[in-house]
Short mmCIF file of the C-alpha atoms (twelve columns), coordinates in Angstrom:
data_MODEL
# 
_entry.id   MODEL 
# 
loop_
_atom_site.group_PDB 
_atom_site.id 
_atom_site.type_symbol 
_atom_site.label_atom_id 
_atom_site.label_alt_id 
_atom_site.label_comp_id 
_atom_site.label_asym_id 
_atom_site.label_seq_id 
_atom_site.Cartn_x 
_atom_site.Cartn_y 
_atom_site.Cartn_z 
_atom_site.pdbx_PDB_model_num 
ATOM 1   C CA . MET A 1   101.574 29.301 115.912 1 
ATOM 2   C CA . PRO A 2   104.152 30.816 113.662 1 
ATOM 3   C CA . LEU A 3   107.839 30.492 114.963 1 
ATOM 4   C CA . SER A 4   110.198 33.645 115.139 1 
ATOM 5   C CA . ARG A 5   113.773 34.110 115.650 1 
ATOM 6   C CA . GLY A 6   115.457 36.678 117.899 1 
ATOM 7   C CA . PRO A 7   118.766 38.467 117.421 1 
ATOM 8   C CA . ASP A 8   121.678 36.524 116.102 1 
ATOM 9   C CA . ASN A 9   122.935 33.689 118.078 1 
ATOM 10  C CA . ALA A 10  119.979 33.747 120.513 1 
ATOM 11  C CA . THR A 11  119.051 30.301 121.649 1 
ATOM 12  C CA . ALA A 12  116.954 31.179 124.848 1 
ATOM 13  C CA . CYS A 13  114.059 33.719 125.262 1 
ATOM 14  C CA . LEU A 14  112.582 34.975 128.449 1 
ATOM 15  C CA . ALA A 15  109.026 36.153 128.141 1 
ATOM 16  C CA . LEU A 16  107.219 38.412 130.821 1 
ATOM 17  C CA . ALA A 17  103.476 38.284 131.082 1 
ATOM 18  C CA . ASP A 18  103.373 41.901 129.943 1 
ATOM 19  C CA . GLY A 19  104.818 40.826 126.724 1 
ATOM 20  C CA . THR A 20  108.397 42.091 127.322 1 
ATOM 21  C CA . LEU A 21  111.072 39.756 125.773 1 
ATOM 22  C CA . PHE A 22  114.542 39.030 126.853 1 
ATOM 23  C CA . TYR A 23  116.764 37.090 124.319 1 
ATOM 24  C CA . GLY A 24  119.972 35.277 125.134 1 
ATOM 25  C CA . ARG A 25  122.250 32.215 124.986 1 
ATOM 26  C CA . GLY A 26  120.754 29.204 126.490 1 
ATOM 27  C CA . PHE A 27  122.582 26.664 128.506 1 
ATOM 28  C CA . GLY A 28  121.750 23.654 130.884 1 
ATOM 29  C CA . ALA A 29  118.750 21.658 129.778 1 
ATOM 30  C CA . THR A 30  116.652 22.268 126.717 1 
ATOM 31  C CA . GLY A 31  112.875 22.992 127.149 1 
ATOM 32  C CA . GLN A 32  110.601 25.282 128.739 1 
ATOM 33  C CA . THR A 33  109.517 26.395 132.289 1 
ATOM 34  C CA . THR A 34  107.208 28.970 133.826 1 
ATOM 35  C CA . ALA A 35  107.619 30.580 137.312 1 
ATOM 36  C CA . GLU A 36  107.786 33.738 139.077 1 
ATOM 37  C CA . LEU A 37  110.929 35.800 138.499 1 
ATOM 38  C CA . CYS A 38  113.103 37.114 141.359 1 
ATOM 39  C CA . PHE A 39  116.600 38.497 141.537 1 
ATOM 40  C CA . ASN A 40  119.412 37.629 144.037 1 
ATOM 41  C CA . THR A 41  122.305 40.232 144.950 1 
ATOM 42  C CA . ALA A 42  124.663 37.547 146.322 1 
ATOM 43  C CA . MET A 43  128.250 37.686 144.836 1 
ATOM 44  C CA . THR A 44  128.879 34.031 145.667 1 
ATOM 45  C CA . GLY A 45  126.789 30.728 146.329 1 
ATOM 46  C CA . TYR A 46  124.959 30.252 142.999 1 
ATOM 47  C CA . GLN A 47  125.030 26.497 143.719 1 
ATOM 48  C CA . GLU A 48  123.599 26.949 147.166 1 
ATOM 49  C CA . ILE A 49  120.951 29.305 145.800 1 
ATOM 50  C CA . MET A 50  119.823 26.950 142.964 1 
ATOM 51  C CA . THR A 51  119.536 23.908 145.395 1 
ATOM 52  C CA . ASP A 52  117.610 26.037 148.207 1 
ATOM 53  C CA . PRO A 53  114.220 24.356 148.492 1 
ATOM 54  C CA . SER A 54  112.833 28.080 149.243 1 
ATOM 55  C CA . TYR A 55  113.227 28.749 145.598 1 
ATOM 56  C CA . ALA A 56  110.579 26.271 144.309 1 
ATOM 57  C CA . GLY A 57  108.385 27.917 141.898 1 
ATOM 58  C CA . GLN A 58  111.013 30.655 141.056 1 
ATOM 59  C CA . ILE A 59  113.442 31.655 138.409 1 
ATOM 60  C CA . VAL A 60  116.511 33.659 139.695 1 
ATOM 61  C CA . THR A 61  118.103 36.527 138.131 1 
ATOM 62  C CA . PHE A 62  121.593 36.825 139.361 1 
ATOM 63  C CA . THR A 63  122.744 40.442 139.574 1 
ATOM 64  C CA . PHE A 64  126.391 39.518 139.980 1 
ATOM 65  C CA . PRO A 65  127.860 38.721 136.563 1 
ATOM 66  C CA . HIS A 66  130.305 35.968 137.445 1 
ATOM 67  C CA . VAL A 67  128.236 32.802 137.619 1 
ATOM 68  C CA . GLY A 68  129.822 29.404 136.906 1 
ATOM 69  C CA . ASN A 69  133.340 30.539 137.585 1 
ATOM 70  C CA . VAL A 70  133.890 27.903 140.351 1 
ATOM 71  C CA . GLY A 71  131.805 25.188 138.964 1 
ATOM 72  C CA . VAL A 72  129.790 22.908 141.222 1 
ATOM 73  C CA . ASN A 73  130.520 20.216 143.802 1 
ATOM 74  C CA . PRO A 74  128.458 17.792 145.720 1 
ATOM 75  C CA . GLU A 75  129.490 19.409 149.258 1 
ATOM 76  C CA . ASP A 76  127.755 22.765 148.315 1 
ATOM 77  C CA . ASP A 77  124.263 21.468 147.575 1 
ATOM 78  C CA . GLU A 78  121.571 22.386 150.087 1 
ATOM 79  C CA . THR A 79  119.271 19.539 148.903 1 
ATOM 80  C CA . GLN A 80  119.940 16.754 146.583 1 
ATOM 81  C CA . ASP A 81  118.928 18.370 143.225 1 
ATOM 82  C CA . PRO A 82  118.289 22.088 141.995 1 
ATOM 83  C CA . VAL A 83  114.921 23.308 143.119 1 
ATOM 84  C CA . ALA A 84  114.815 26.858 141.418 1 
ATOM 85  C CA . GLU A 85  113.191 26.494 138.093 1 
ATOM 86  C CA . GLY A 86  116.017 28.208 136.073 1 
ATOM 87  C CA . MET A 87  118.545 30.781 136.264 1 
ATOM 88  C CA . VAL A 88  119.262 34.147 134.355 1 
ATOM 89  C CA . VAL A 89  122.806 35.606 134.135 1 
ATOM 90  C CA . LYS A 90  124.697 38.547 132.518 1 
ATOM 91  C CA . TRP A 91  127.598 36.729 131.123 1 
ATOM 92  C CA . ASP A 92  127.770 33.154 129.818 1 
ATOM 93  C CA . PRO A 93  129.045 30.628 132.580 1 
ATOM 94  C CA . THR A 94  132.614 30.062 132.071 1 
ATOM 95  C CA . GLU A 95  134.631 26.870 132.677 1 
ATOM 96  C CA . PRO A 96  135.410 26.412 136.197 1 
ATOM 97  C CA . SER A 97  138.522 27.473 137.860 1 
ATOM 98  C CA . ASN A 98  138.537 26.196 141.422 1 
ATOM 99  C CA . TRP A 99  140.159 23.173 143.038 1 
ATOM 100 C CA . ARG A 100 136.821 22.059 144.531 1 
ATOM 101 C CA . ALA A 101 134.893 21.911 141.107 1 
ATOM 102 C CA . ALA A 102 133.612 18.598 140.322 1 
ATOM 103 C CA . GLU A 103 131.888 19.626 137.122 1 
ATOM 104 C CA . PRO A 104 130.904 22.640 135.155 1 
ATOM 105 C CA . LEU A 105 127.626 24.582 136.103 1 
ATOM 106 C CA . THR A 106 126.132 24.056 132.551 1 
ATOM 107 C CA . ALA A 107 126.684 20.336 132.683 1 
ATOM 108 C CA . TRP A 108 125.091 20.089 136.080 1 
ATOM 109 C CA . LEU A 109 121.985 22.039 135.107 1 
ATOM 110 C CA . ARG A 110 121.667 19.884 131.908 1 
ATOM 111 C CA . LYS A 111 121.757 16.676 133.759 1 
ATOM 112 C CA . ARG A 112 119.152 17.959 136.353 1 
ATOM 113 C CA . GLY A 113 116.717 19.351 133.736 1 
ATOM 114 C CA . ARG A 114 117.137 23.096 134.710 1 
ATOM 115 C CA . VAL A 115 117.078 25.818 131.992 1 
ATOM 116 C CA . GLY A 116 119.567 28.742 132.004 1 
ATOM 117 C CA . ILE A 117 119.911 31.873 129.923 1 
ATOM 118 C CA . GLY A 118 122.992 34.142 129.491 1 
ATOM 119 C CA . GLY A 119 123.749 37.332 127.803 1 
ATOM 120 C CA . VAL A 120 120.840 39.063 129.312 1 
ATOM 121 C CA . ASP A 121 120.805 42.795 130.568 1 
ATOM 122 C CA . THR A 122 120.264 41.739 134.158 1 
ATOM 123 C CA . ARG A 123 120.311 45.401 135.246 1 
ATOM 124 C CA . ARG A 124 117.243 46.394 133.121 1 
ATOM 125 C CA . LEU A 125 115.522 43.134 134.251 1 
ATOM 126 C CA . THR A 126 116.296 43.846 137.988 1 
ATOM 127 C CA . ARG A 127 115.098 47.441 137.609 1 
ATOM 128 C CA . ALA A 128 111.741 46.150 136.130 1 
ATOM 129 C CA . ILE A 129 111.273 43.608 139.021 1 
ATOM 130 C CA . ARG A 130 111.810 46.250 141.612 1 
ATOM 131 C CA . GLN A 131 109.409 48.632 139.892 1 
ATOM 132 C CA . GLN A 132 106.840 46.389 138.904 1 
ATOM 133 C CA . GLY A 133 107.098 43.490 141.322 1 
ATOM 134 C CA . ALA A 134 108.135 39.975 140.787 1 
ATOM 135 C CA . PRO A 135 106.686 38.962 137.337 1 
ATOM 136 C CA . HIS A 136 105.261 35.899 135.934 1 
ATOM 137 C CA . VAL A 137 107.461 34.470 133.185 1 
ATOM 138 C CA . ALA A 138 108.085 31.741 130.657 1 
ATOM 139 C CA . MET A 139 111.579 30.700 129.753 1 
ATOM 140 C CA . ALA A 140 112.691 28.525 126.773 1 
ATOM 141 C CA . HIS A 141 115.847 27.131 125.612 1 
ATOM 142 C CA . GLU A 142 115.757 25.956 122.100 1 
ATOM 143 C CA . PRO A 143 119.067 25.431 120.143 1 
ATOM 144 C CA . SER A 144 117.563 26.193 116.782 1 
ATOM 145 C CA . GLY A 145 116.762 29.701 117.954 1 
ATOM 146 C CA . ALA A 146 113.173 29.461 116.797 1 
ATOM 147 C CA . PHE A 147 110.481 30.357 119.317 1 
ATOM 148 C CA . ASP A 148 106.569 30.495 119.426 1 
ATOM 149 C CA . ILE A 149 106.553 33.924 121.296 1 
ATOM 150 C CA . GLU A 150 102.786 34.005 121.534 1 
ATOM 151 C CA . ALA A 151 102.738 30.640 123.389 1 
ATOM 152 C CA . LEU A 152 105.551 31.671 125.650 1 
ATOM 153 C CA . VAL A 153 103.674 35.030 126.671 1 
ATOM 154 C CA . ALA A 154 100.333 32.946 127.015 1 
ATOM 155 C CA . ALA A 155 102.274 30.570 129.306 1 
ATOM 156 C CA . ALA A 156 103.746 33.402 131.531 1 
ATOM 157 C CA . ARG A 157 100.115 34.861 131.657 1 
ATOM 158 C CA . GLY A 158 98.693  31.397 132.467 1 
ATOM 159 C CA . PHE A 159 101.077 30.975 135.547 1 
ATOM 160 C CA . LYS A 160 99.011  31.207 138.769 1 
ATOM 161 C CA . GLY A 161 101.743 32.760 140.919 1 
ATOM 162 C CA . LEU A 162 102.769 31.673 144.544 1 
ATOM 163 C CA . VAL A 163 99.868  33.469 146.440 1 
ATOM 164 C CA . GLY A 164 97.700  30.551 147.813 1 
ATOM 165 C CA . LEU A 165 100.128 27.980 146.674 1 
ATOM 166 C CA . ASP A 166 101.456 25.314 149.263 1 
ATOM 167 C CA . LEU A 167 104.993 24.188 147.995 1 
ATOM 168 C CA . ALA A 168 106.259 22.743 151.278 1 
ATOM 169 C CA . LYS A 169 104.460 19.539 150.625 1 
ATOM 170 C CA . GLU A 170 106.415 19.230 147.273 1 
ATOM 171 C CA . VAL A 171 109.937 19.812 148.754 1 
ATOM 172 C CA . THR A 172 109.620 18.142 152.249 1 
ATOM 173 C CA . CYS A 173 111.190 14.864 153.141 1 
ATOM 174 C CA . ALA A 174 108.995 11.682 152.409 1 
ATOM 175 C CA . GLN A 175 109.616 10.006 155.890 1 
ATOM 176 C CA . SER A 176 111.534 11.091 159.161 1 
ATOM 177 C CA . TYR A 177 115.479 10.696 159.468 1 
ATOM 178 C CA . ARG A 178 118.258 11.334 161.927 1 
ATOM 179 C CA . TRP A 179 120.809 14.062 160.990 1 
ATOM 180 C CA . ASP A 180 124.327 14.080 162.653 1 
ATOM 181 C CA . GLN A 181 126.522 15.872 159.974 1 
ATOM 182 C CA . MET A 182 128.105 19.147 161.309 1 
ATOM 183 C CA . ARG A 183 129.347 22.279 159.683 1 
ATOM 184 C CA . TRP A 184 132.377 22.159 157.347 1 
ATOM 185 C CA . ALA A 185 135.649 22.610 158.984 1 
ATOM 186 C CA . TRP A 186 139.229 22.480 157.712 1 
ATOM 187 C CA . PRO A 187 141.015 20.148 157.316 1 
ATOM 188 C CA . ASP A 188 138.496 17.452 157.767 1 
ATOM 189 C CA . GLY A 189 135.327 18.877 155.899 1 
ATOM 190 C CA . TYR A 190 131.883 17.573 157.191 1 
ATOM 191 C CA . ARG A 191 132.433 15.768 160.578 1 
ATOM 192 C CA . ARG A 192 129.712 13.601 162.259 1 
ATOM 193 C CA . ARG A 193 128.384 14.417 165.604 1 
ATOM 194 C CA . ALA A 194 129.285 11.480 168.006 1 
ATOM 195 C CA . GLU A 195 128.595 12.788 171.482 1 
ATOM 196 C CA . PRO A 196 124.892 13.041 172.894 1 
ATOM 197 C CA . GLY A 197 123.193 16.405 172.745 1 
ATOM 198 C CA . ARG A 198 119.694 17.954 173.125 1 
ATOM 199 C CA . ARG A 199 116.987 16.118 171.328 1 
ATOM 200 C CA . VAL A 200 115.511 18.379 168.580 1 
ATOM 201 C CA . VAL A 201 112.799 17.759 166.218 1 
ATOM 202 C CA . ALA A 202 113.187 19.630 162.912 1 
ATOM 203 C CA . VAL A 203 109.982 20.055 160.956 1 
ATOM 204 C CA . ASP A 204 111.006 20.028 157.257 1 
ATOM 205 C CA . TYR A 205 109.097 22.682 155.067 1 
ATOM 206 C CA . GLY A 206 112.091 22.740 152.714 1 
ATOM 207 C CA . ALA A 207 115.073 22.566 155.017 1 
ATOM 208 C CA . LYS A 208 118.632 23.555 153.831 1 
ATOM 209 C CA . ARG A 209 121.215 21.089 154.811 1 
ATOM 210 C CA . ASN A 210 123.433 23.599 156.525 1 
ATOM 211 C CA . ILE A 211 120.696 24.604 158.860 1 
ATOM 212 C CA . LEU A 212 120.694 21.031 160.008 1 
ATOM 213 C CA . ARG A 213 124.502 21.107 160.184 1 
ATOM 214 C CA . CYS A 214 124.332 24.263 162.363 1 
ATOM 215 C CA . LEU A 215 122.098 22.515 164.745 1 
ATOM 216 C CA . ALA A 216 124.167 19.595 165.023 1 
ATOM 217 C CA . SER A 217 127.357 21.833 165.609 1 
ATOM 218 C CA . ALA A 218 125.572 23.689 168.217 1 
ATOM 219 C CA . GLY A 219 124.790 20.506 170.311 1 
ATOM 220 C CA . CYS A 220 121.568 19.005 168.958 1 
ATOM 221 C CA . ASP A 221 120.717 15.458 168.224 1 
ATOM 222 C CA . VAL A 222 118.317 16.294 165.153 1 
ATOM 223 C CA . THR A 223 115.483 14.171 164.084 1 
ATOM 224 C CA . VAL A 224 113.864 15.600 160.906 1 
ATOM 225 C CA . LEU A 225 109.982 15.031 160.163 1 
ATOM 226 C CA . PRO A 226 107.769 15.957 157.218 1 
ATOM 227 C CA . ALA A 227 105.993 19.209 156.861 1 
ATOM 228 C CA . THR A 228 102.650 17.379 157.592 1 
ATOM 229 C CA . ALA A 229 103.897 16.063 160.951 1 
ATOM 230 C CA . THR A 230 101.269 16.217 163.807 1 
ATOM 231 C CA . ALA A 231 101.884 17.501 167.285 1 
ATOM 232 C CA . GLU A 232 101.546 13.965 168.524 1 
ATOM 233 C CA . GLU A 233 104.153 12.815 166.152 1 
ATOM 234 C CA . VAL A 234 106.433 15.615 167.229 1 
ATOM 235 C CA . LEU A 235 106.070 15.033 170.950 1 
ATOM 236 C CA . ALA A 236 106.465 11.117 170.408 1 
ATOM 237 C CA . HIS A 237 110.169 11.934 170.037 1 
ATOM 238 C CA . GLU A 238 110.343 13.726 173.577 1 
ATOM 239 C CA . PRO A 239 112.232 16.477 172.197 1 
ATOM 240 C CA . HIS A 240 114.004 19.309 174.249 1 
ATOM 241 C CA . GLY A 241 113.373 21.759 171.390 1 
ATOM 242 C CA . LEU A 242 111.292 22.153 168.105 1 
ATOM 243 C CA . PHE A 243 112.778 23.699 165.121 1 
ATOM 244 C CA . LEU A 244 110.708 25.050 162.202 1 
ATOM 245 C CA . SER A 245 112.667 25.142 158.876 1 
ATOM 246 C CA . ASN A 246 112.647 27.320 155.879 1 
ATOM 247 C CA . GLY A 247 110.628 26.706 152.752 1 
ATOM 248 C CA . PRO A 248 108.691 27.976 149.672 1 
ATOM 249 C CA . GLY A 249 105.318 29.108 148.838 1 
ATOM 250 C CA . ASP A 250 102.601 31.039 150.426 1 
ATOM 251 C CA . PRO A 251 102.747 30.686 154.310 1 
ATOM 252 C CA . ALA A 252 98.943  31.091 154.419 1 
ATOM 253 C CA . ALA A 253 98.457  27.914 152.471 1 
ATOM 254 C CA . THR A 254 101.052 25.879 154.276 1 
ATOM 255 C CA . GLY A 255 99.683  27.206 157.496 1 
ATOM 256 C CA . GLU A 256 96.364  25.347 156.942 1 
ATOM 257 C CA . TYR A 257 98.203  22.291 158.269 1 
ATOM 258 C CA . ALA A 258 101.250 23.628 159.924 1 
ATOM 259 C CA . VAL A 259 99.651  26.380 162.041 1 
ATOM 260 C CA . PRO A 260 97.391  23.956 163.997 1 
ATOM 261 C CA . MET A 261 100.352 21.560 165.008 1 
ATOM 262 C CA . ILE A 262 102.449 24.616 166.205 1 
ATOM 263 C CA . ARG A 263 99.603  25.787 168.271 1 
ATOM 264 C CA . ASP A 264 99.169  22.296 169.710 1 
ATOM 265 C CA . ILE A 265 102.754 22.319 170.847 1 
ATOM 266 C CA . LEU A 266 102.542 25.745 172.250 1 
ATOM 267 C CA . ASP A 267 99.486  24.928 174.259 1 
ATOM 268 C CA . THR A 268 100.614 21.644 175.551 1 
ATOM 269 C CA . SER A 269 104.398 21.868 175.958 1 
ATOM 270 C CA . GLU A 270 106.925 24.208 177.276 1 
ATOM 271 C CA . ILE A 271 109.848 23.333 174.883 1 
ATOM 272 C CA . PRO A 272 111.872 26.020 173.247 1 
ATOM 273 C CA . VAL A 273 110.832 26.925 169.604 1 
ATOM 274 C CA . PHE A 274 112.920 28.269 166.960 1 
ATOM 275 C CA . GLY A 275 112.035 29.203 163.202 1 
ATOM 276 C CA . ILE A 276 113.857 30.242 160.240 1 
ATOM 277 C CA . CYS A 277 112.243 31.856 157.121 1 
ATOM 278 C CA . LEU A 278 108.944 29.886 156.319 1 
ATOM 279 C CA . GLY A 279 109.252 28.687 159.894 1 
ATOM 280 C CA . HIS A 280 109.425 32.087 161.205 1 
ATOM 281 C CA . GLN A 281 106.273 32.947 159.290 1 
ATOM 282 C CA . MET A 282 104.579 29.678 160.402 1 
ATOM 283 C CA . LEU A 283 105.382 30.629 163.988 1 
ATOM 284 C CA . ALA A 284 104.074 34.119 163.681 1 
ATOM 285 C CA . ARG A 285 100.748 33.001 162.169 1 
ATOM 286 C CA . ALA A 286 100.563 30.359 164.955 1 
ATOM 287 C CA . MET A 287 100.645 33.175 167.491 1 
ATOM 288 C CA . GLY A 288 98.174  35.329 165.866 1 
ATOM 289 C CA . ALA A 289 99.978  37.399 163.313 1 
ATOM 290 C CA . ASN A 290 99.366  37.648 159.625 1 
ATOM 291 C CA . THR A 291 101.813 37.395 156.451 1 
ATOM 292 C CA . ILE A 292 101.620 39.544 153.277 1 
ATOM 293 C CA . LYS A 293 103.049 39.204 149.707 1 
ATOM 294 C CA . MET A 294 105.987 41.477 149.158 1 
ATOM 295 C CA . ASN A 295 106.498 43.544 145.899 1 
ATOM 296 C CA . HIS A 296 109.747 41.842 144.825 1 
ATOM 297 C CA . GLY A 297 110.832 40.056 148.141 1 
ATOM 298 C CA . HIS A 298 114.334 39.958 149.785 1 
ATOM 299 C CA . HIS A 299 116.912 37.454 147.989 1 
ATOM 300 C CA . GLY A 300 120.610 38.137 148.633 1 
ATOM 301 C CA . ALA A 301 123.659 37.587 150.948 1 
ATOM 302 C CA . ASN A 302 124.036 41.311 151.972 1 
ATOM 303 C CA . HIS A 303 121.006 42.360 153.738 1 
ATOM 304 C CA . PRO A 304 121.659 44.456 156.830 1 
ATOM 305 C CA . VAL A 305 119.205 43.564 159.814 1 
ATOM 306 C CA . LYS A 306 119.196 45.451 162.931 1 
ATOM 307 C CA . ASP A 307 118.572 43.639 166.395 1 
ATOM 308 C CA . LEU A 308 116.154 46.003 168.075 1 
ATOM 309 C CA . GLU A 309 117.054 44.876 171.636 1 
ATOM 310 C CA . THR A 310 120.827 45.055 171.314 1 
ATOM 311 C CA . GLY A 311 121.330 47.868 168.481 1 
ATOM 312 C CA . LYS A 312 123.611 45.209 166.797 1 
ATOM 313 C CA . VAL A 313 123.443 45.243 162.885 1 
ATOM 314 C CA . GLU A 314 123.907 41.800 161.353 1 
ATOM 315 C CA . ILE A 315 124.621 41.204 157.591 1 
ATOM 316 C CA . THR A 316 122.427 38.455 156.539 1 
ATOM 317 C CA . SER A 317 121.299 36.109 153.898 1 
ATOM 318 C CA . MET A 318 117.724 36.385 152.787 1 
ATOM 319 C CA . ASN A 319 115.348 34.430 150.474 1 
ATOM 320 C CA . HIS A 320 111.628 35.302 150.909 1 
ATOM 321 C CA . GLY A 321 108.737 36.720 148.884 1 
ATOM 322 C CA . PHE A 322 106.292 36.878 151.932 1 
ATOM 323 C CA . THR A 323 106.728 38.663 155.236 1 
ATOM 324 C CA . VAL A 324 105.173 38.946 158.684 1 
ATOM 325 C CA . ASP A 325 102.946 41.905 159.082 1 
ATOM 326 C CA . SER A 326 104.473 43.513 162.153 1 
ATOM 327 C CA . GLN A 327 101.398 45.643 162.765 1 
ATOM 328 C CA . SER A 328 99.336  42.346 163.351 1 
ATOM 329 C CA . LEU A 329 101.754 41.028 166.030 1 
ATOM 330 C CA . PRO A 330 99.739  40.134 169.364 1 
ATOM 331 C CA . ALA A 331 100.742 41.900 172.492 1 
ATOM 332 C CA . ASP A 332 102.607 38.984 174.044 1 
ATOM 333 C CA . VAL A 333 104.997 38.878 170.996 1 
ATOM 334 C CA . ILE A 334 108.002 41.300 170.410 1 
ATOM 335 C CA . GLU A 335 109.368 42.431 167.045 1 
ATOM 336 C CA . SER A 336 113.083 41.563 167.688 1 
ATOM 337 C CA . HIS A 337 114.640 42.400 164.334 1 
ATOM 338 C CA . VAL A 338 113.897 44.567 161.455 1 
ATOM 339 C CA . SER A 339 115.470 45.064 157.628 1 
ATOM 340 C CA . LEU A 340 117.403 48.251 157.439 1 
ATOM 341 C CA . PHE A 341 116.394 48.157 153.601 1 
ATOM 342 C CA . ASP A 342 112.740 48.704 154.134 1 
ATOM 343 C CA . GLY A 343 111.734 48.241 157.788 1 
ATOM 344 C CA . SER A 344 110.078 44.956 157.043 1 
ATOM 345 C CA . ASN A 345 109.906 42.353 160.004 1 
ATOM 346 C CA . CYS A 346 112.865 40.089 160.373 1 
ATOM 347 C CA . GLY A 347 112.452 38.618 163.752 1 
ATOM 348 C CA . ILE A 348 109.988 37.952 166.689 1 
ATOM 349 C CA . ARG A 349 110.137 36.584 170.104 1 
ATOM 350 C CA . HIS A 350 107.509 35.800 172.922 1 
ATOM 351 C CA . ARG A 351 107.708 38.001 175.895 1 
ATOM 352 C CA . GLU A 352 107.814 35.322 178.400 1 
ATOM 353 C CA . ARG A 353 108.625 32.112 176.833 1 
ATOM 354 C CA . PRO A 354 111.752 30.708 174.843 1 
ATOM 355 C CA . ILE A 355 109.988 31.092 171.512 1 
ATOM 356 C CA . PHE A 356 111.604 33.091 168.804 1 
ATOM 357 C CA . SER A 357 112.227 33.037 165.111 1 
ATOM 358 C CA . VAL A 358 113.966 35.104 162.209 1 
ATOM 359 C CA . GLN A 359 113.115 35.858 158.655 1 
ATOM 360 C CA . TYR A 360 116.772 35.538 157.558 1 
ATOM 361 C CA . HIS A 361 119.195 32.679 157.117 1 
ATOM 362 C CA . PRO A 362 121.700 32.665 159.978 1 
ATOM 363 C CA . GLU A 363 123.144 29.299 158.742 1 
ATOM 364 C CA . ALA A 364 124.156 30.857 155.270 1 
ATOM 365 C CA . SER A 365 127.156 32.725 156.909 1 
ATOM 366 C CA . PRO A 366 127.066 35.940 155.024 1 
ATOM 367 C CA . GLY A 367 128.459 37.915 157.760 1 
ATOM 368 C CA . PRO A 368 130.139 35.311 158.112 1 
ATOM 369 C CA . GLN A 369 129.342 34.615 161.675 1 
ATOM 370 C CA . ASP A 370 127.085 37.505 162.671 1 
ATOM 371 C CA . SER A 371 123.998 35.353 163.206 1 
ATOM 372 C CA . TYR A 372 125.242 31.901 164.419 1 
ATOM 373 C CA . TYR A 373 124.402 32.935 168.059 1 
ATOM 374 C CA . LEU A 374 120.730 32.251 167.181 1 
ATOM 375 C CA . PHE A 375 121.582 28.516 167.217 1 
ATOM 376 C CA . GLU A 376 123.483 28.775 170.437 1 
ATOM 377 C CA . ARG A 377 120.555 30.740 171.931 1 
ATOM 378 C CA . PHE A 378 118.150 27.965 170.947 1 
ATOM 379 C CA . VAL A 379 120.422 25.349 172.602 1 
ATOM 380 C CA . ALA A 380 120.968 27.435 175.854 1 
ATOM 381 C CA . ALA A 381 117.230 27.707 176.131 1 
ATOM 382 C CA . MET A 382 116.838 23.936 176.185 1 
# 
């Protein structure tokens, strides 16, 4: 295929499946990647976003232009390495200006094989995503500025998408482990939980570290199990409660093995169950509801959610491209929370039993403490 060059100084190209091209300046690793493209409206937390396992299979467009300005540091990783396939930003990342920075964002991405592109009209790109849905894309960083455009567009069109894709198995832990690290607190940072607490089994569909920290801080002795754990393996730990974590991919695909396990727990045990994000969708499917793909999903740290039972509005962090179909909820399940952006489901609870879940991320502290009560509710139920 003939190579072509973009505008002056362009060293990266983002190709949409419909043939639309965005040129910019590449940073991070060189090479090419294909994924679904989404946008995130958060003003802070780009490192947490890039290391959130729920972003597997996706490239993130950041609508806030200041990305890279505080660098990166080991304390803010939600998992060991970036999981998002790449990042798209308006302004080129700057040198870090923060006392916590351990290294620049660009170097961090390069070491971990993630591609970035700067100098992109992210407003135009975001409007396209909102109007047309999350597109399939291919993104290349080539320092020479020469690109095989036909091959890039073909790669974008060849991406199969997230529908029907089980990604939880790719990001879950390989084996069980204990977790005792608590939330960050001045001046000691992350402390370890020493006193005994309620035994909680957390099923890892792509768990963020700060969720586990919140469980520990709320009074839980946490044992983390892989996504494929059976009901027998969960109950062998004699837990006081079961937690279902966040994660990526299509909940219908992950539900092939997760839903039977959850149903077994619900049928044979009276322990409280709490789910977040994909865990919320897994719990809803286990209780008889359906999940559907959204047009462009919800991704950001400024999403208003209303608690239908108290009338309280919480400012929440969200990251999901699928949602629970509230019209499919069975009679014994109540819709507890809804998005004030589009009315989509953001929470459920069982009418009689201590079983509940939310679509958003209470551990991400966008409020900053609007939703921490959910962890306390879980512990109180135990």
